[in-house]
N, CA and C of each residue as an Amber inpcrd file, in Angstrom:
protein
   528
  33.3660000   8.2160000 -19.0960000  32.5930000   9.1830000 -18.3520000
  31.3330000   8.4790000 -17.8410000  31.2710000   8.2830000 -16.5430000
  30.0950000   7.6260000 -15.9800000  29.2080000   8.6560000 -15.3020000
  27.9360000   8.4640000 -15.4590000  26.9650000   9.3850000 -14.8820000
  26.0520000   8.5940000 -13.9650000  25.9570000   9.0180000 -12.7180000
  25.1020000   8.3330000 -11.7670000  23.7460000   9.0100000 -11.7680000
  22.7060000   8.2450000 -12.0350000  21.3580000   8.7900000 -12.0210000
  20.5500000   8.0990000 -10.9330000  19.6860000   8.8390000 -10.3110000
  18.7860000   8.2530000  -9.3260000  17.4410000   8.0700000  -9.9960000
  16.8160000   6.9460000  -9.7690000  15.5200000   6.6510000 -10.3520000
  14.4440000   6.7350000  -9.2930000  13.2070000   6.8730000  -9.7400000
  12.1120000   6.7990000  -8.7830000  11.8670000   5.3240000  -8.4810000
  11.1150000   5.0410000  -7.4380000  10.8710000   3.6520000  -7.0650000
  10.2620000   2.8610000  -8.2060000   9.4230000   3.4850000  -9.0100000
   8.7870000   2.7870000 -10.1150000   9.7550000   2.3800000 -11.2040000
  10.8940000   3.0530000 -11.2980000  11.8690000   2.7350000 -12.3250000
  13.0340000   1.9100000 -11.8010000  13.0990000   1.6750000 -10.5120000
  14.2440000   1.0160000  -9.8870000  14.1150000  -0.4890000 -10.0160000
  14.9600000  -1.1190000 -10.8510000  14.8240000  -2.5510000 -11.0910000
  15.3780000  -3.3930000  -9.9440000  16.1650000  -2.8050000  -9.0670000
  16.6680000  -3.5380000  -7.9120000  16.0650000  -2.9460000  -6.6450000
  14.7740000  -2.7030000  -6.6660000  14.0920000  -1.9990000  -5.5820000
  14.3360000  -2.6450000  -4.2250000  14.0900000  -3.9080000  -4.1300000
  14.2680000  -4.5970000  -2.8600000  15.2320000  -5.7390000  -3.0960000
  16.4890000  -5.5080000  -2.7980000  17.5050000  -6.4920000  -3.1260000
  17.5660000  -7.6190000  -2.1080000  17.1550000  -7.3850000  -0.8930000
  17.2850000  -8.4310000   0.1110000  15.9400000  -8.8320000   0.6940000
  14.8770000  -8.7000000  -0.0840000  13.5580000  -9.0160000   0.4280000
  13.3930000 -10.5000000   0.6920000  13.9350000 -11.3280000  -0.1570000
  13.8640000 -12.7700000   0.0300000  15.0560000 -13.4000000  -0.6630000
  15.7010000 -14.3510000   0.0130000  16.8170000 -15.0500000  -0.6080000
  16.2640000 -15.9890000  -1.6510000  16.7220000 -15.8010000  -2.8690000
  16.2280000 -16.6090000  -3.9590000  17.2430000 -17.6850000  -4.3150000
  16.7600000 -18.7790000  -4.8520000  17.6060000 -19.8800000  -5.2340000
  18.5130000 -19.4660000  -6.3890000  19.7090000 -20.0200000  -6.4840000
  20.7160000 -19.6180000  -7.4480000  20.2230000 -19.5480000  -8.8940000
  19.4710000 -20.5480000  -9.4400000  19.0580000 -20.4460000 -10.8370000
  18.2920000 -19.1600000 -11.1540000  17.5800000 -18.6170000 -10.1800000
  16.8700000 -17.3650000 -10.4120000  17.8780000 -16.2390000 -10.6400000
  18.9610000 -16.2220000  -9.8850000  20.0070000 -15.2170000 -10.0650000
  20.6500000 -15.3710000 -11.4370000  20.8930000 -16.5970000 -11.8530000
  21.4700000 -16.8400000 -13.1770000  20.5090000 -16.3600000 -14.2660000
  19.2280000 -16.6140000 -14.0730000  18.2230000 -16.1630000 -15.0360000
  18.2370000 -14.6420000 -15.1510000  18.3420000 -13.9530000 -14.0190000
  18.3780000 -12.4910000 -14.0350000  19.6020000 -11.9930000 -14.7980000
  20.7420000 -12.6540000 -14.5690000  21.9610000 -12.2510000 -15.2660000
  21.7940000 -12.4320000 -16.7690000  21.2390000 -13.5510000 -17.1680000
  21.0140000 -13.8180000 -18.5900000  20.0320000 -12.8100000 -19.1750000
  18.9850000 -12.4770000 -18.4160000  18.0170000 -11.4770000 -18.8850000
  18.7070000 -10.1390000 -19.1290000  19.5360000  -9.6950000 -18.1560000
  20.2600000  -8.4380000 -18.3090000  21.2230000  -8.5160000 -19.4870000
  21.8600000  -9.6570000 -19.6560000  22.7970000  -9.8470000 -20.7550000
  22.0930000  -9.6890000 -22.1040000  20.9460000 -10.2810000 -22.2490000
  20.1940000 -10.2100000 -23.5090000  19.5730000  -8.8350000 -23.7580000
  19.0080000  -8.2480000 -22.7240000  18.2410000  -7.0160000 -22.8910000
  19.0260000  -5.7290000 -22.6890000  20.1100000  -5.8020000 -21.9660000
  20.8410000  -4.5730000 -21.6590000  22.3120000  -4.6030000 -22.0680000
  22.7990000  -5.7520000 -22.4890000  24.1800000  -5.8400000 -22.9490000
  25.1380000  -6.3330000 -21.8790000  26.3280000  -6.6880000 -22.3340000
  27.3490000  -7.2730000 -21.4590000  27.7730000  -6.3030000 -20.3650000
  28.0370000  -5.0620000 -20.7350000  28.5120000  -4.0750000 -19.7630000
  27.4930000  -3.8790000 -18.6260000  26.2100000  -3.7210000 -18.9790000
  25.1760000  -3.5090000 -17.9620000  24.9600000  -4.7580000 -17.1160000
  25.0240000  -5.9400000 -17.7540000  24.8470000  -7.1950000 -17.0070000
  25.9510000  -7.3720000 -15.9790000  27.1880000  -7.1010000 -16.3670000
  28.3100000  -7.2200000 -15.4280000  28.2300000  -6.1580000 -14.3300000
  27.8160000  -4.9480000 -14.6920000  27.6710000  -3.8830000 -13.6870000
  26.5930000  -4.2480000 -12.6710000  25.4790000  -4.8130000 -13.1520000
  24.3970000  -5.2230000 -12.2540000  24.8500000  -6.3630000 -11.3490000
  25.5820000  -7.3290000 -11.9100000  26.0910000  -8.4480000 -11.1040000
  27.0490000  -7.9410000 -10.0320000  27.9270000  -6.9990000 -10.3960000
  28.8590000  -6.4310000  -9.4290000  28.1200000  -5.6850000  -8.3170000
  27.0960000  -4.9000000  -8.7060000  26.3120000  -4.1480000  -7.7330000
  25.5760000  -5.0780000  -6.7750000  24.9570000  -6.1220000  -7.3080000
  24.2250000  -7.0640000  -6.4480000  25.1540000  -7.8070000  -5.5060000
  26.3430000  -8.1570000  -5.9920000  27.3280000  -8.8210000  -5.1300000
  27.7490000  -7.8910000  -4.0030000  28.0080000  -6.6130000  -4.3460000
  28.3930000  -5.6420000  -3.3220000  27.2850000  -5.4520000  -2.2890000
  26.0420000  -5.3620000  -2.7610000  24.9280000  -5.1960000  -1.8330000
  24.7620000  -6.4120000  -0.9370000  24.9570000  -7.5950000  -1.5040000
  24.8520000  -8.8260000  -0.7160000  25.9020000  -8.8250000   0.3860000
  27.1380000  -8.5380000   0.0350000  28.2230000  -8.5270000   1.0130000
  28.0360000  -7.4180000   2.0440000  27.5730000  -6.2610000   1.6000000
  27.3440000  -5.1420000   2.5150000  26.2440000  -5.4670000   3.5110000
  25.1610000  -6.0730000   3.0320000  24.0530000  -6.3890000   3.9390000
  24.4590000  -7.4460000   4.9500000  25.3010000  -8.3870000   4.5490000
  25.7770000  -9.4140000   5.4930000  26.6950000  -8.8060000   6.5470000
  27.5930000  -7.9150000   6.0980000  28.5100000  -7.2680000   7.0400000
  27.7480000  -6.3760000   8.0020000  26.7570000  -5.6400000   7.4890000
  25.9750000  -4.7410000   8.3310000  25.1450000  -5.4980000   9.3360000
  24.6130000  -6.6450000   8.9200000  23.7510000  -7.3970000   9.8290000
  24.5330000  -7.9380000  11.0160000  25.8250000  -8.1640000  10.8340000
  26.6120000  -8.6870000  11.9460000  27.1480000  -7.5950000  12.8570000
  27.2060000  -6.3480000  12.3680000  27.7630000  -5.2880000  13.2010000
  26.7640000  -4.2010000  13.5520000  26.3340000  -3.4380000  12.5640000
  25.5230000  -2.2520000  12.8140000  24.1010000  -2.5510000  13.2370000
  23.5100000  -3.6040000  12.7570000  22.0960000  -3.8380000  13.0130000
  21.7940000  -4.0460000  14.4930000  22.7820000  -4.4840000  15.2590000
  22.5460000  -4.7110000  16.6780000  22.6300000  -3.4240000  17.4870000
  23.1730000  -2.3640000  16.8920000  23.3200000  -1.1270000  17.6380000
  22.3150000  -0.0800000  17.1880000  22.5350000   0.5160000  16.0480000
  21.6930000   1.6180000  15.5910000  20.2820000   1.1610000  15.2770000
  20.1440000   0.1210000  14.4800000  18.8230000  -0.3000000  14.0310000
  18.0220000  -1.0070000  15.1180000  18.6550000  -1.3790000  16.2030000
  17.9480000  -2.1040000  17.2510000  16.8010000  -1.2900000  17.8350000
  16.9520000   0.0410000  17.8450000  15.9040000   0.8970000  18.3840000
  14.6780000   0.9560000  17.4780000  14.8630000   0.6510000  16.1830000
  13.7960000   0.8670000  15.2210000  13.2910000  -0.4100000  14.5640000
  13.8220000  -1.5770000  14.9300000  13.4470000  -2.7950000  14.2230000
  12.1010000  -3.3510000  14.6510000  11.5790000  -2.9110000  15.7800000
  10.2760000  -3.3960000  16.2010000   9.2240000  -2.8790000  15.2290000
   8.6190000  -3.7930000  14.4960000   7.6300000  -3.3920000  13.5030000
   6.3680000  -2.8960000  14.1910000   6.0070000  -1.6480000  13.9920000
   4.8260000  -1.1170000  14.6530000   3.5150000  -1.6080000  14.0560000
   3.5740000  -2.3540000  12.9280000   2.3520000  -2.8600000  12.2840000
   1.3530000  -1.7370000  12.0600000   1.7730000  -0.7740000  11.3020000
   0.9050000   0.3550000  10.9890000  -0.2710000  -0.1010000  10.1350000
  -1.4170000   0.5060000  10.3800000  -2.6280000   0.1500000   9.6520000
  -3.1360000   1.3570000   8.8820000  -3.8660000   1.1150000   7.7910000
  -4.4330000   2.2360000   7.0320000  -5.2860000   3.1330000   7.9190000
  -5.1200000   4.4390000   7.7420000  -5.8720000   5.4110000   8.5280000
  -5.0990000   5.9640000   9.7110000  -4.0480000   5.2840000  10.1510000
  -3.2440000   5.7830000  11.2710000  -2.3760000   6.9420000  10.7970000
  -2.0850000   7.8580000  11.7120000  -1.2280000   8.9920000  11.4100000
   0.1830000   8.7120000  11.8920000   1.1570000   9.0910000  11.0570000
   2.5680000   8.8860000  11.3910000   3.3540000  10.1430000  11.0700000
   4.5000000  10.2540000  11.6900000   5.4410000  11.3330000  11.3910000
   6.6950000  10.6670000  10.8210000   7.1920000  11.2130000   9.7190000
   8.4230000  10.7020000   9.1230000   9.5780000  11.1830000   9.9930000
  10.4460000  10.2710000  10.3680000  11.5920000  10.6230000  11.2070000
  12.4970000  11.6320000  10.4850000  13.3980000  12.2390000  11.2330000
  14.3320000  13.2020000  10.6370000  15.2890000  12.4710000   9.7010000
  15.8470000  13.2140000   8.7540000  16.7450000  12.5600000   7.8010000
  18.0030000  12.0290000   8.4880000  18.4190000  12.6210000   9.5970000
  19.5740000  12.1130000  10.3320000  19.2560000  10.7440000  10.9420000
  18.0550000  10.6070000  11.5210000  17.6510000   9.3220000  12.0880000
  17.5600000   8.2450000  11.0130000  16.9810000   8.6090000   9.8770000
  16.8130000   7.6410000   8.7940000  18.1660000   7.2720000   8.2070000
  19.0250000   8.2500000   7.9730000  20.3490000   7.9570000   7.4100000
  21.1570000   7.0440000   8.3310000  20.9450000   7.1410000   9.6380000
  21.6540000   6.2710000  10.5760000  21.2340000   4.8080000  10.4070000
  20.0590000   4.5720000   9.8520000  19.5690000   3.2060000   9.6420000
  20.0210000   2.6040000   8.3150000  20.5260000   3.4290000   7.4040000
  20.8430000   2.9660000   6.0550000  22.2180000   2.3210000   5.9990000
  22.3560000   1.3730000   5.0700000  23.6590000   0.7610000   4.8430000
  24.4380000   1.5970000   3.8260000  25.5850000   1.1030000   3.3760000
  26.4150000   1.8530000   2.4460000  25.7490000   2.0510000   1.0900000
  24.7580000   1.2440000   0.7750000  24.0540000   1.3490000  -0.5080000
  22.8010000   2.2010000  -0.3980000  22.6670000   2.9510000   0.7270000
  21.5080000   3.8150000   0.9430000  20.2110000   3.0220000   1.0060000
  20.2270000   1.8790000   1.6950000  19.0530000   1.0170000   1.8080000
  18.8480000   0.6040000   3.2650000  17.5980000   0.3040000   3.5820000
  17.2530000  -0.2620000   4.8830000  16.4280000  -1.5080000   4.6140000
  16.9070000  -2.6420000   5.0800000  16.2620000  -3.9320000   4.8250000
  15.9890000  -4.1120000   3.3340000  16.9120000  -3.6400000   2.5010000
  16.8100000  -3.8090000   1.0600000  16.0330000  -2.7340000   0.3260000
  15.3010000  -1.8920000   1.0370000  14.5040000  -0.8580000   0.3780000
  15.3300000   0.4160000   0.2220000  15.3490000   0.9410000  -0.9870000
  16.1500000   2.1220000  -1.2900000  15.5530000   3.3790000  -0.6670000
  16.4240000   4.2180000  -0.1260000  16.0590000   5.5480000   0.3380000
  16.4370000   6.5130000  -0.7720000  15.5120000   7.3730000  -1.1620000
  15.7680000   8.3200000  -2.2360000  15.8540000   9.7280000  -1.6540000
  16.7520000  10.5210000  -2.2020000  16.9400000  11.8750000  -1.6800000
  15.6790000  12.7200000  -1.8240000  14.8300000  12.3990000  -2.7980000
  13.5920000  13.1670000  -2.9600000  12.6190000  12.9280000  -1.8150000
  12.8360000  11.8800000  -1.0340000  11.9690000  11.5900000   0.1020000
  12.2830000  12.4840000   1.3000000  13.4310000  13.1620000   1.2700000
  13.8330000  14.0130000   2.3920000  12.8570000  15.1590000   2.6370000
  12.1380000  15.5670000   1.6070000  11.1570000  16.6380000   1.7630000
  10.0010000  16.2550000   2.6790000   9.8290000  14.9660000   2.9170000
   8.7560000  14.4900000   3.7870000   9.1920000  14.3730000   5.2440000
  10.4960000  14.4690000   5.5040000  11.0060000  14.2920000   6.8620000
  10.4040000  15.3230000   7.8130000   9.9730000  14.8540000   8.9730000
   9.3890000  15.7150000   9.9870000   7.9150000  16.0160000   9.7830000
   7.3520000  15.6150000   8.6630000   5.9370000  15.8950000   8.3730000
   5.0630000  14.7230000   8.7790000   3.7740000  15.0120000   8.9690000
   2.8050000  13.9900000   9.3510000   1.9680000  13.5730000   8.1400000
   1.7140000  12.2710000   8.0490000   0.9320000  11.7150000   6.9550000
   0.0060000  10.6340000   7.4910000  -1.0300000  10.3600000   6.7440000
  -1.9260000   9.2550000   7.0540000  -1.4750000   8.0420000   6.2520000
  -1.4550000   6.8630000   6.9030000  -1.0820000   5.6280000   6.2090000
  -2.1900000   5.2850000   5.2270000  -1.8270000   5.1330000   3.9660000
  -2.8060000   4.7800000   2.9320000  -3.0520000   3.2830000   2.9100000
  -1.9600000   2.4960000   2.8660000  -2.0910000   1.0390000   2.8690000
  -0.7470000   0.3790000   3.1040000  -0.7950000  -0.8780000   3.4830000
   0.4070000  -1.6920000   3.6300000   0.7790000  -2.2620000   2.2590000
   2.0630000  -2.4680000   2.0250000   2.5230000  -3.0540000   0.7710000
   3.1470000  -4.4010000   1.0960000   2.6120000  -5.4490000   0.4860000
   3.1280000  -6.8000000   0.7230000   3.8520000  -7.3620000  -0.4920000
   3.3910000  -7.0010000  -1.6900000   3.9970000  -7.5000000  -2.9220000
   4.0320000  -6.3930000  -3.9610000   5.0800000  -6.4400000  -4.7850000
   5.1840000  -5.5320000  -5.9150000   5.6540000  -6.3400000  -7.1260000
   5.4700000  -5.7860000  -8.3120000   5.9660000  -6.3940000  -9.5340000
   6.9940000  -5.4430000 -10.1320000   8.2020000  -5.9360000 -10.3620000
   9.2290000  -5.1250000 -10.9920000   8.9400000  -5.0360000 -12.4790000
   8.8110000  -3.8280000 -12.9660000   8.4680000  -3.6410000 -14.3680000
   9.5530000  -4.1480000 -15.3010000  10.8020000  -4.0660000 -14.8700000
  11.9040000  -4.4390000 -15.7590000  11.9350000  -5.9320000 -16.0700000
  11.5530000  -6.7760000 -15.1050000  11.6420000  -8.2230000 -15.3120000
  10.3170000  -8.9440000 -15.1320000   9.3380000  -8.2770000 -14.5450000
   8.0710000  -8.9330000 -14.2460000   8.1310000  -9.7680000 -12.9810000
   9.2230000  -9.6910000 -12.2760000   9.4250000 -10.4670000 -11.0550000
   8.5500000  -9.9270000  -9.9200000   7.9760000 -10.8260000  -9.1400000
   7.1870000 -10.4400000  -7.9760000   8.1030000 -10.4500000  -6.7620000
   8.0980000  -9.3550000  -6.0200000   8.9070000  -9.2460000  -4.8050000
   7.9990000  -9.0810000  -3.6090000   8.3480000  -9.7300000  -2.5240000
   7.6090000  -9.5810000  -1.2760000   8.2970000  -8.5260000  -0.4310000
   7.4890000  -7.6690000   0.1780000   8.0040000  -6.6190000   1.0440000
   7.5050000  -6.8430000   2.4610000   8.3320000  -6.4600000   3.4140000
   7.9550000  -6.5420000   4.8170000   8.0380000  -5.1480000   5.4240000
   7.1370000  -4.8700000   6.3350000   7.1600000  -3.6180000   7.1010000
   7.2400000  -2.3920000   6.2010000   6.4250000  -2.3770000   5.1570000
   6.4380000  -1.2850000   4.1920000   5.0240000  -0.7570000   3.9970000
   4.8990000   0.5820000   3.9350000   3.5870000   1.2080000   3.7690000
   3.6670000   2.3230000   2.7280000   2.4920000   2.7420000   2.2790000
   2.3350000   3.9250000   1.4400000   1.6810000   4.9970000   2.2930000
   2.0740000   6.2450000   2.0960000   1.5130000   7.3600000   2.8500000
   0.7500000   8.2790000   1.9070000  -0.4340000   8.7150000   2.3390000
  -1.2380000   9.6320000   1.5200000  -0.5030000  10.9590000   1.3670000
  -0.3970000  11.4100000   0.1370000   0.2500000  12.6900000  -0.1360000
   1.7580000  12.6350000  -0.2670000   2.3800000  11.5220000   0.0550000
   3.8360000  11.3870000  -0.0730000   4.1170000  10.7170000  -1.4110000
   4.1890000  11.5440000  -2.4560000   4.3710000  11.0020000  -3.8030000
   5.5710000  11.6600000  -4.4770000   6.0780000  10.9790000  -5.4920000
   7.2050000  11.4750000  -6.2730000   6.7310000  12.6550000  -7.1190000
   7.5450000  13.6760000  -7.1940000   7.1630000  14.8730000  -7.9490000
   7.6010000  14.8160000  -9.4060000   8.1070000  13.6860000  -9.8550000
   8.4900000  13.5360000 -11.2510000   9.7950000  14.2030000 -11.6050000
  10.6580000  14.3880000 -10.6330000  11.9180000  15.0940000 -10.8450000
  12.8290000  14.3740000 -11.8470000  12.6460000  13.0710000 -12.0140000
  13.5150000  12.3030000 -12.9150000  12.8690000  12.0850000 -14.2780000
  11.8930000  12.8860000 -14.6210000  11.2730000  12.7900000 -15.9310000
  10.1250000  11.8110000 -16.0060000   9.6960000  11.3010000 -14.8780000
   8.5860000  10.3530000 -14.8390000   7.3100000  11.1330000 -14.5030000
   6.2370000  10.8650000 -15.2310000   4.9810000  11.5840000 -14.9950000
   3.9540000  10.7570000 -14.2330000   4.3660000   9.7300000 -13.5330000
   3.4220000   8.8150000 -12.8990000   2.8790000   9.2930000 -11.5580000
   3.6100000  10.1040000 -10.8460000   3.2510000  10.4910000  -9.4710000
   3.1090000   9.2620000  -8.5910000   4.1560000   8.4510000  -8.5640000
   4.1670000   7.2090000  -7.7710000   4.2500000   7.5220000  -6.2830000
   3.6570000   6.6670000  -5.4840000   3.8200000   6.7500000  -4.0420000
   5.2280000   6.2990000  -3.6830000   5.8180000   6.9300000  -2.6710000
   7.0820000   6.4480000  -2.1310000   6.7850000   5.2280000  -1.2670000
   7.7030000   4.2850000  -1.2380000   7.6030000   3.1530000  -0.3180000
   8.3350000   3.5370000   0.9630000   7.6730000   3.3370000   2.1040000
   8.2340000   3.7280000   3.4000000   8.3950000   2.5040000   4.2930000
   9.5920000   2.2950000   4.8140000   9.8000000   1.2860000   5.8390000
   9.1970000   1.8180000   7.1340000   8.5550000   0.9470000   7.8780000
   7.9250000   1.3840000   9.1290000   8.9450000   1.9180000  10.1180000
  10.1900000   1.4700000  10.0230000  11.2290000   1.9660000  10.9170000
  11.5140000   3.4470000  10.6790000  11.2020000   3.9510000   9.4940000
  11.4270000   5.3540000   9.1740000  10.3000000   6.2390000   9.6950000
   9.2660000   5.6350000  10.2710000   8.0790000   6.3640000  10.7050000
   7.8600000   6.1890000  12.1930000   7.1610000   7.1410000  12.7910000
   6.7460000   7.0030000  14.1850000   5.2880000   7.4050000  14.2910000
   4.5610000   6.6760000  15.1080000   3.1350000   6.9650000  15.2770000
   2.9300000   8.3370000  15.8970000   1.8600000   8.9890000  15.4830000
   1.4530000  10.2520000  16.0860000   0.2850000   9.9270000  16.9850000
   0.4370000  10.1430000  18.2540000  -0.5980000   9.7680000  19.2360000
  -1.8250000  10.6640000  19.1570000  -1.6000000  11.9530000  19.2080000
  -2.7200000  12.9030000  19.2250000  -2.6590000  13.7560000  17.9790000
  -3.2690000  13.2750000  16.9190000  -3.2670000  14.0700000  15.6910000
  -4.4880000  14.9860000  15.6740000  -4.2420000  16.2270000  15.2870000
  -5.3350000  17.2080000  15.2290000  -5.7520000  17.4430000  13.8110000
């Protein structure tokens, strides 16, 4: 009996799977870490998931990225204080791959409540630290929005900010 659970960004150990291609020994180290800390079953499941995501992202980059994502890949370079509107969930879902990710960043169903709403950009995100391994990941075209936070639906009391790809947002020209 397998149960699929969705985690908040703060709990997601594979938050950005394709942020930077890492050298093979790092991948082996991650596998060994999972093997020691989470057991054989979890280590193999994680390896299978990462392999699937790698293959999916390669296949998507050769086919879909030139069509659907071409309209949204221009990084708007959003700055703190600018106002943006979150695109509709249909527009965002069209950008996602089979693993529910865009450029490696996970889309969470709890973020759908923000679709169509306007927010102020709080700050750009360039680096994060994964709590599960302590690994530093570099992010591109990612921002935090004021007021767009996790409501703790998964039992987490942190009220973490959601990470937003700039492609999921559009500038608001005349904000009142």
